[in-house]
C-alpha positions in Angstrom: 8.1 -10.4 36.7 7.9 -13.7 35.2 9.8 -16.7 36.7 10.1 -18.3 33.3 13.4 -17.5 31.5 13.0 -14.8 28.9 14.9 -15.0 25.6 15.2 -11.7 23.9 15.9 -11.2 20.2 19.5 -11.8 19.2 21.0 -8.5 18.0 23.1 -10.3 15.3 19.9 -11.9 13.9 17.6 -8.8 13.8 16.0 -8.4 10.5 14.5 -5.1 9.5 11.6 -5.2 6.9 10.8 -1.6 6.8 12.3 0.7 4.2 14.3 3.4 5.8 14.9 6.2 3.3 18.2 8.2 3.3 17.2 11.7 4.6 20.5 13.3 4.0 20.3 16.3 1.8 16.6 16.7 2.4 14.7 19.1 4.8 14.7 16.1 7.3 18.4 15.5 7.0 21.4 17.1 8.7 22.1 19.5 5.7 18.6 19.9 4.4 17.6 23.1 2.7 14.3 24.8 2.1 12.4 27.1 4.3 13.6 27.7 8.0 12.1 25.0 10.1 10.4 25.3 13.6 12.5 24.1 16.4 10.4 21.4 18.2 9.9 21.7 22.1 11.7 19.1 24.1 8.6 17.3 25.2 7.4 17.0 21.6 10.9 15.9 20.4 10.9 13.2 23.1 7.4 12.0 21.8 8.6 11.9 18.2 11.8 10.0 19.0 9.7 7.4 21.0 7.2 7.0 18.2 9.7 7.0 15.3 12.7 5.1 16.8 15.8 4.7 14.6 13.9 3.1 11.7 10.7 5.1 11.7 8.7 2.8 14.1 9.5 2.2 17.7 8.5 -0.9 19.8 9.0 -2.3 23.1 12.1 -4.5 23.9 10.0 -7.4 24.3 7.9 -6.9 21.1 8.7 -8.7 17.9 7.4 -8.2 14.4 6.4 -11.5 12.7 4.8 -12.4 9.4 2.1 -15.0 9.2 1.5 -17.6 6.5 -1.1 -20.3 6.3 -1.3 -23.8 4.9 -4.7 -23.3 3.3 -4.4 -19.5 2.4 -2.1 -19.5 -0.5 -2.8 -15.8 -1.5 -3.0 -14.4 2.0 0.0 -13.2 3.9 0.0 -11.1 7.1 2.9 -8.8 7.5 4.6 -7.6 10.7 2.0 -8.7 13.3 3.3 -7.3 16.6 3.5 -10.0 19.4 5.1 -9.9 22.8 7.7 -12.4 23.7 6.0 -13.1 27.1 2.8 -14.5 25.4 2.4 -18.3 25.5 2.2 -20.0 22.2 -1.4 -21.0 23.0 -2.3 -17.3 23.6 -0.7 -16.5 20.3 -2.9 -19.0 18.5 -5.9 -17.5 20.0 -4.8 -14.1 18.8 -4.1 -15.4 15.3 -7.6 -17.1 15.2 -9.1 -13.6 14.6 -6.8 -13.1 11.7 -7.1 -16.4 9.8 -10.2 -18.2 11.3 -8.2 -21.4 12.5 -9.1 -22.4 15.9 -6.3 -22.7 18.4 -7.1 -26.4 18.9 -6.6 -27.2 15.1 -3.6 -24.9 14.7 -0.2 -26.5 14.4 2.3 -23.5 14.7 5.9 -23.5 13.2 8.6 -20.8 13.4 10.4 -20.1 10.0 13.3 -17.9 9.3 13.5 -15.3 6.5 14.2 -18.1 4.0 11.2 -20.1 4.9 13.2 -22.8 6.7 11.6 -24.4 9.8 13.3 -23.2 13.0 11.0 -25.0 15.5 7.6 -26.8 15.9 6.0 -24.7 18.7 4.4 -26.1 21.8 1.4 -24.3 23.5 2.9 -24.4 27.0 6.0 -22.6 26.0 6.4 -18.8 25.8 7.0 -17.1 22.4 10.4 -15.9 23.7 11.6 -19.4 24.3 12.1 -19.9 20.6 14.0 -16.7 20.3 12.2 -15.2 17.2 13.4 -12.1 15.6 11.9 -9.4 13.2 11.3 -10.8 10.0 10.6 -14.5 11.0 7.3 -16.1 10.0 4.7 -18.0 12.0 3.4 -20.7 9.8 0.0 -22.1 10.6 -0.9 -25.7 9.5 -4.7 -26.1 9.8 -5.3 -29.6 11.0 -9.2 -29.3 10.8 -10.3 -31.2 7.5 -13.7 -29.2 7.7 -12.0 -25.8 8.1 -13.6 -22.9 6.2 -10.3 -22.1 4.8 -9.8 -25.7 3.3 -10.1 -26.0 -0.3 -9.7 -22.3 -1.1 -13.2 -21.3 0.0 -11.8 -18.0 1.6 -9.8 -17.0 -1.4 -11.0 -18.6 -4.6 -14.1 -16.6 -5.8 -14.7 -19.0 -8.7 -16.0 -21.7 -6.0 -18.9 -19.3 -5.1 -21.9 -19.7 -7.1 -22.9 -16.6 -8.9 -26.3 -15.3 -9.6 -27.4 -15.7 -13.2 -30.4 -14.5 -15.1 -31.6 -15.9 -18.4 -31.8 -13.6 -21.5 -35.6 -14.1 -21.5 -36.0 -13.0 -17.9 -33.9 -10.0 -18.2 -35.8 -8.9 -21.3 -39.0 -9.0 -19.4 -37.7 -6.5 -16.9 -38.7 -2.9 -17.4 -36.3 -0.7 -15.4 -32.9 -2.0 -16.8 -30.0 -0.2 -18.3 -30.6 -1.8 -21.6 -34.0 -0.2 -21.9 -32.7 3.0 -20.5 -30.0 3.2 -23.1 -32.4 2.3 -26.0 -34.8 5.1 -25.0 -31.9 7.7 -24.9 -30.5 6.5 -28.3 -34.1 6.8 -29.7 -34.2 10.4 -28.5 -30.6 11.3 -29.5 -28.6 8.9 -31.8 -25.4 10.6 -30.5 -26.2 10.0 -26.9 -23.4 8.5 -24.6 -23.5 8.0 -20.8 -20.4 10.3 -20.3 -22.4 13.0 -22.2 -25.4 12.5 -20.1 -23.4 12.8 -16.9 -21.7 15.9 -18.1 -25.3 17.6 -18.9 -26.6 16.6 -15.6 -23.5 18.0 -13.8 -23.8 21.2 -15.7 -27.4 21.7 -14.8 -26.8 21.3 -11.1 -23.0 21.7 -10.4 -23.5 22.0 -6.6 -25.3 18.8 -6.3 -22.8 17.0 -8.7 -19.9 18.0 -6.5 -21.6 16.8 -3.3 -22.3 13.4 -5.2 -18.7 13.3 -6.6 -20.1 13.5 -10.2 -18.2 16.3 -11.7 -18.5 16.9 -15.4 -16.4 14.3 -17.3 -17.2 15.5 -20.9 -16.2 13.4 -23.9 -13.6 10.6 -23.7 -10.0 12.0 -24.4 -8.9 11.1 -28.0 -6.2 8.5 -28.3 -2.7 9.9 -28.4 -1.1 9.0 -31.8 2.0 11.3 -31.5 5.4 9.7 -30.4 6.5 13.1 -29.2 3.3 13.8 -27.2 4.4 16.1 -24.1 8.1 16.0 -25.3 8.5 19.8 -24.5 7.2 19.2 -20.9 9.6 16.2 -20.4 12.8 18.2 -21.5 12.8 20.1 -18.4 13.1 17.0 -16.3 16.1 14.8 -15.4 16.9 11.7 -13.5 17.4 12.6 -9.8 15.1 15.8 -9.8 13.0 16.1 -6.9 9.3 16.4 -7.9 5.7 16.6 -6.9 3.1 14.6 -8.8 -0.6 15.0 -9.1 -2.3 14.8 -5.7 0.7 16.2 -3.7 2.7 13.1 -3.9 6.4 13.9 -3.6 9.3 11.9 -4.8 12.4 11.6 -7.2 12.5 11.3 -11.0 14.0 8.0 -11.8 13.3 7.8 -15.5 12.2 10.0 -18.5 11.3 8.8 -22.0 9.0 6.6 -24.1 7.9 3.2 -23.2 6.6 0.6 -25.7 4.3 -0.9 -23.0 2.6 2.6 -22.4 0.5 4.7 -24.7 2.5 6.9 -27.3 4.2 9.9 -26.0 6.6 10.8 -23.2 6.3 9.5 -19.6 8.0 10.2 -16.3 9.0 7.4 -13.8 8.8 8.6 -10.3 9.9 6.9 -7.0 7.6 8.3 -4.3 8.9 9.0 -0.7 5.9 7.0 0.6 4.2 3.8 -0.7 1.5 5.6 -2.6 2.5 4.3 -6.2 1.4 1.2 -8.2 4.5 -0.7 -9.0 8.2 -1.2 -8.4 9.6 0.6 -11.5 8.4 -1.9 -14.0 5.3 -1.9 -16.1 3.8 -5.0 -18.0 7.0 -7.0 -17.4 9.5 -4.4 -18.6 11.7 -2.7 -15.9 12.6 1.0 -16.4 14.1 1.6 -12.7 14.3 -0.1 -9.4 12.4 0.9 -6.3 10.4 -0.9 -3.5 7.0 -2.3 -4.4 4.3 0.5 -4.4 6.9 3.2 -4.4 6.9 3.6 -8.2 4.7 5.2 -10.8 4.6 6.3 -14.4 3.0 9.7 -15.2 2.7 12.0 -18.0 4.9 15.0 -17.7 2.2 17.5 -17.4 1.2 15.8 -14.1 4.7 16.2 -12.6 6.4 19.4 -11.4 10.2 19.4 -10.6 11.9 21.8 -8.2 12.5 22.2 -4.5 10.2 19.6 -3.0 12.0 18.1 0.0 10.7 15.1 1.8 7.8 16.1 4.0 8.2 15.7 7.8 5.1 14.6 9.4 6.0 16.3 12.7 7.0 19.6 11.1 3.9 21.5 12.2 3.7 20.2 15.8 6.1 22.9 17.3 4.8 26.0 18.9 5.0 29.4 17.1 6.9 30.8 20.0 9.8 28.5 19.1 10.1 29.5 15.6 13.6 30.4 14.5 
């Protein structure tokens, strides 16, 4: 046990940064429907409760989840790094060195609240718990080394890196180039395209193409010119419907219609159960629904199926067959 006083997280200040979905009315909720579920053995249920916790992620009482920002790294932001309250600030600096490259000697560390207001300038000899950080706070690193690798944007700004360039004359002298390959193919077949060539090769040896991930791609799809493209498929979908999108991604239909920012035709806006999307319900600056970042997506109606698609329980198959009810 440590003789130094330990200051745990203040319950009234706890900030939870993880999205916890409402599971009521789903297969994971108290009134969920769907197929009969297996009853989990007591030992497995205890493991699940320990791993998941109340918000889907458990942690020790002395663990705090902190974000990390850096004075030189404007585009880099580390989220929810787990740190123990009993660690000294000096030890925390050594741990952060592996993330950002700033040595502990050159690291001036500040504790910020969720509004980026400075709470404390941290001293090496103090324990992390001395400053009473809570989940959602930020450790801000000020790199005092003027010769640091991160100074001047060298770890983020790729425009500062000298690129390899070749002159037109030097490239023309090379034999095995794509330009020469394309010219040779067009001389043999004026209608040759690279997509057509890939399709022919895949058709000649489909097994080898499958192993290489080079499945037949055929010709490029024609551009959609019909405003009512896939309108019939979209008619059977309504906001609030549970659905499964291409790739087995489950979620909820949040919007159905046509969007000026997307190609012509009908689209379906989906909020996924997991962060497997590409947006937050907006596309090219226009918002069509609200959801957390990376939980939203827009798909063609023929790529979405609506029906009884409850949220999947990652622990559903861990129970033994003898306990099936």
